[in-house]
VEXVEXKE-706800 format. One record per residue: x, y, z of N, C-alpha, C, O in turn. Coordinates in steps of 0.02 Angstrom, whole numbers, plus 50000, padded with zeros to 5 digits. Layout:
BEGIN
XYZXYZXYZXYZ/...
END
This chain:
BEGIN
478825927149678479525925649663479965931449685479855937249665/480465929949725480895935249750481385937349696481735933049669/481435943849680481895945949627482615945049649482785945849707/483055943349601483755942449614484095949249613484195952049559/484255951949671484535958749676485245958349700485395954449745/485685962249670486385962149690486545968549728486255973749715/487015968149775487195974149814487645978749775487895977049722/487735984749802488165989749770488725991549817488615992149877/489325992349792489885994349833489776001449858489506005649822/489996002849919489906009449948490566013149949491076010549971/490556019349923491146023549925490946030349950491286035349935/490406030849989490176037150015489766041049965489446045949983/489766038949902489366042149850489216036849798489526031549797/488736038349754488516033449705489076031849656489406036349630/489186025349644489676023249595489496016249571489086012849601/489796014249516489646007649487490086002449521490666003849540/489815996549529490215990949556490495986849498490305987849441/490945982249515491245977949465490915971049463491165966449432/490335970449498489985964049499489705962549430489555967049390/489615956049416489315953849354488565955449355488275955949409/488255956349297487545957749295487155952149329487375946349329/486575953649359486185948549394485935943249345485795944749287/485865937149370485635931649328484875931849318484615929249269/484525934949365483805935449360483595941549320483995944449284/482955943549327482695949449291483105955649308483325956649365/483205959849257483625965849266483275971349305483595974849345/482615972149295482255977749325481785975449380481475970149374/481745979349433481275978149487480865984549496481145989949506/480215983849493479765989649499479365989149563479135983749582/479265994849597478815995349654478546002449655478926007249657/477886003049653477576009649650477826013349588477856010449534/478006019849595478256023649537479006022749525479286026049482/479316018249564480046017449560480236011249520479866006349516/480836011749491481116005949456481866005649470482216010649467/482095999649487482795998449500483095994649441482855989249423/483615997549412483995994149359484575990749394485065994049411/484535984149403485045980649442485705980249405486235979949436/485685980349338486295979949300486695986449306487305986349315/486355992149301486695998649306486676001349378486996006349393/486315997849422486255999749492486006006949498486306011149531/485446008249463485136014749463484406014149485484076009049473/484166019349516483466019649537483146025649503483416031149505/482566024549472482216030049439481506030549467481216025649490/481246036649465480556037849485480216041149426480376046849408/479746037649395479396040149335479886042349282479766047249246/480446038749275480936040149224481496044749245482006045149210/481436048249302481966052749325482416049049374482186045949422/483066049349361483546045649402483646049049469483706055149474/483656044949522483756047349590484476046149610484786041149591/484746050749649485426049949675485396046349742485126048949791/485666040349744485696036449805486416034849822486786032249780/486616036449883487286034449906487306026849911486786023549915/487906024249912487996016949912487606013349966487256008449951/487676015550029487336012150084486576012850079486216008150095/486336018550056485616019450047485356014649994484826011650003/485736013949940485546009149887485546002049914485095998149897/486046000349955486085993549982485495991850027485255986250028/485255996850066484665995650108484065994250063483675989750078/483985998050009483425996949963483475989949933482975986449927/484075987949913484175981249884483995975849935483665970949918/484195976849997484045971950049483295971150059483045965650068/482935976750057482205976450065481875973150004481395969450011/482135974549944481855971549883481985964049879481605960449847/482515961749911482665954649912482145950749952482035944749940/481825954150000481345950650044480695954850048480525957150102/480355955849992479745959949994479215956850039479065950950036/478925961150082478415958750128478685955250189478295953250233/479355954350194479655951050251480085956050290480275961350265/480225954250352480625958650395481365957750379481625952150380/481695963350365482425963450359482685966050425482575971850443/483035961850462483245963650530483795968950528484145969750478/483845972450584484385977450589485065974150586485545977150560/485125967950611485755964350608485935962650536486525963050517/485445960850496485575959550425485845965850391486315965450351/485535971450406485765977750376486465979450400486875981850361/486605978350464487265979850490487795975750454488325978450435/487655969250445488145964950411488235966950338488785966250311/487715969250307487755971250237488125977850228488505978750181/488015982550275488275989250266488975990350293489345994450266/489165986650345489815987850375490185981150387489885976350411/490825980950370491215974950384491255973750460491115978250500/491435967550478491435965650549491925969750590491815970850650/492475972150559492975975750597492855983350597493285987150619/492275985550572492115992750571491835994750639491395991350666/492086000250666491866002650731491436008950722491696014450717/490786007850720490316013450714489726011950760489636006350784/489326017050772488696016250809488186013350761487856017050725/488136006750760487726003350710486996005550712486706007050660/486706005850772485996007650777485866014550748485406015350708/486266019450767486166026250742486266026550667485896030050632/486776023050642486926023350571486396019650529486246021850474/486126014150555485586010750519484986015250515484676015950462/484816018450572484246023050572484336028650522483886030250484/484936031650522485076037150476485026034950403484746038550362/485296029150387485286026650318484576025150295484396026850239/484186021950338483486020450320483086026850312482676027450266/483216031850355482866038250350483046041850285482616045150255/483676041250263483876044150199483506040850142483286044250095/483426034350145483066030750093482336032950093482036033950040/482046033650152481346035950156481286042950125480796044350090/481776047150138481756053950111481776053850035481406057550002/482186049650007482236049049934481576046449904481356048849852/481276041749938480656038749913480046043149928479506041849902/480136048249970479566052449988479116048850038478506050050038/479406044650080479026040650128479066043850197479476048350208/478646041550243478656044150312478586038350360478336033050342/478806039550422478746034350473478036034050501477816028650522/477676039650500477006039850528476506035950485476126031850510/476526037350420476076033850373476496030950316476516033650261/476836025350330477296022550279476926019950218476436016350222/477186022050160476926019450096477366013750071477126009250035/478006013850088478476009050061478846005050115478875998950112/479116008550165479526005250216479206006050285479096011550309/479046000350315478746000350382479265998250433479635993450423/479286001850488479736000050543479395994650586478835995550609/479745989150596479505983850640479875984750706480475983250710/479535987050758479865988750821480305983050848480095977250851/480915984950867481415980450897481625974650851481955969950873/481435975050787481625969750741481995972450680482585970850669/481645976650641481965979050580481465982850538481075986950562/481495981450472481085985250424480785980550373481035975050362/480245982850342479885978650294479655982950235479395988350245/479755980350175479485983650115478755981550108478615975750094/478295986250118477585984550121477225984950054476645983050049/477565987550002477245988049936477495982349893478085980649895/477055979349853477265973749810477785976049758477765981749734/478245971649743478745973049691478665968049634478405962549643/478895970149576478815965949516479465966049477479735971349461/479725960149461480345959449424480205958249350479735954749333/480615961249307480515960549235481165961949199481605965449224/481215959249138481795960749096481665966749050482095968849012/481055969449054480855974949010480875981549049480595982049103/481205986349020481235993049051480585996649038480425998248981/480205997949091479566001249083479596008649102479086012149097/480176011049123480216018049144480276022449083480636020749036/479916028249081479986032849025480676036049025480976037149077/480926037448966481586040548959481556047648984481106051448965/482046049549026482086056349052482806057949067483126054249106/483086063249039483796064849050483936068049118484506067949141/483426070849151483536074549212483706069749269483456064049271/484126072049315484306068249374483986071549434484076077549445/483616067749473483286070549532483776070749589484186066249595/483746075849632484186076149690484026070749740483506067449735/484476069749789484386064149835483776064849879483526059849905/483526070849888482926071549930482306069449892481756069849919/482386067249829481826064449792481396069549757480896067749726/481586075949762481186081149731481486082749663482006085949658/481166080549610481406081849543481116088449518480556090349535/481526091949478481286098149449480856096449389481106093549340/480246098049392479786096349338479886101049279479936107049287/479906098049220479956102049159479296105449145478766102549158/479326111549118478686114949104478286111149052478566108749003/477656110749063477216107149016476926112148967476596117048986/477066110948903476826115448852476126113248832476016107648811/475666117748839474966116248821474756120548763474986126248757/474336117848721474086121548663473606126948686473136125548724/473726132948663473296138448682472596137348653472526135648594/472076138248694471396137148669471216142248616471366148148621/470876139948565470646144448511470066148648538469586145948564/470116155248531469576159448557468916157848524468876156548464/468396158048564467726156548540467456162548501467306167748530/467396161648435467176167248394466426168448397466186173648374/466066163648426465346164748430465186170548476464656173648468/465616172148523465506177848568465556184548532465286189548555/465906184548474465986190848437465326192948405465186198948398/464916188048385464306189648348463716191348393463226194248370/463756189648456463186190948501463046198448508462476200448500/463556202648523463406209848528463156212848462462706217148462/463436210448406463206213048341462486211048330462096215148304/462296205048348461606202948340461126207048383460576208848362/461356208448445460926212548490460826219448461460266222048459/461376222648437461326229348407460876229148346460476233648336/460946223948305460536223248246459796222748263459366225748230/459646218848316458946218248337458676224948362458096226748348/459086228648399458866235248423458716239948365458206243348363/459186240148316459086244448257458466242348218458086246548196/458376235748210457796233348173457156235348210456656237148179/457176234848276456596236948315456446244348308455866246348302/456986248348309456886255548301456606257248233456146261348227/456876254148181456626255348113455906253048105455496256448074/455746247348134455066244848131454586249548168454036251048144/454816251948227454406256648264454306263248226453756265948225/454846265648194454796271848155454336270848095453936275148078/454396264948064453966263548006453236263348026452796265947991/453096260148082452406259748106452146266748123451576268448107/452556270748155452346277648173452196281648110451686285148107/452646281248060452536285047998451906282647963451506286647938/451816276047961451216273347928450586275547963450096277247931/450606275548029450026277748068449856285148054449276286948046/450386289348052450276296448038449986297547968449546301647958/450246293847920450006294547852449276292447846448876295647813/449116286847879448416284547877447966289647910447426291147885/448196292247967447786297248003447696303547961447146306247958/448236305947927448206311947885447736310747825447346315047807/447796304747796447376303047739446636302747759446196304947722/446516300047819445826299547843445526306447855444956307747837/445926310947884445676317847895445566321447829445086325247822/445996320147781445926323447716445306321247679445006325047641/445106315247689444526312647653443866314747684443336313747654/443886317647746443266319847777442996326247745442386327447746/443426330247718443206336747691443156336347615443616334147581/442536338847589442446338647516442896343747481442876344347420/
END
């Protein structure tokens, strides 16, 4: 089932549109990413990503047709009005490359967006639509290059192993016990020898 995705108005930077909330599922998930169609936000493992309007619209276009080719002409019509005079090919390439950068994808080994030569682009990872927000809550906002600053992970300090403290004491105790035993045996031997010599003479 294709998720019902709505486009976002472009103002050169991320902003909210005045469109009504989508009639279908609110959230669309693919890989570690989740798109909140109502708030028009993209998160990765709970951290919000900054996407410019046109970059967001390209992602929406790909999510509308998962596993299918979105032609360059479709993207041109979505991103620029008919009376806009720009180098469409170069701008489509730049916008898709920005989206790849945010997603941490590459053209050589695509994980999410595959280039279909002379046709367009395809979202190669399955997407799943749901009304339930499955992203963990995170207040941090990740930069547009997709690199989020990871919070330090607090780990419990391991409790020192006290069994190591008794090993040297045990070794010293064994040495001392051995020395005392050896001394006792030596003294006993001397006493027996002295007693034996004393008993030889009347």
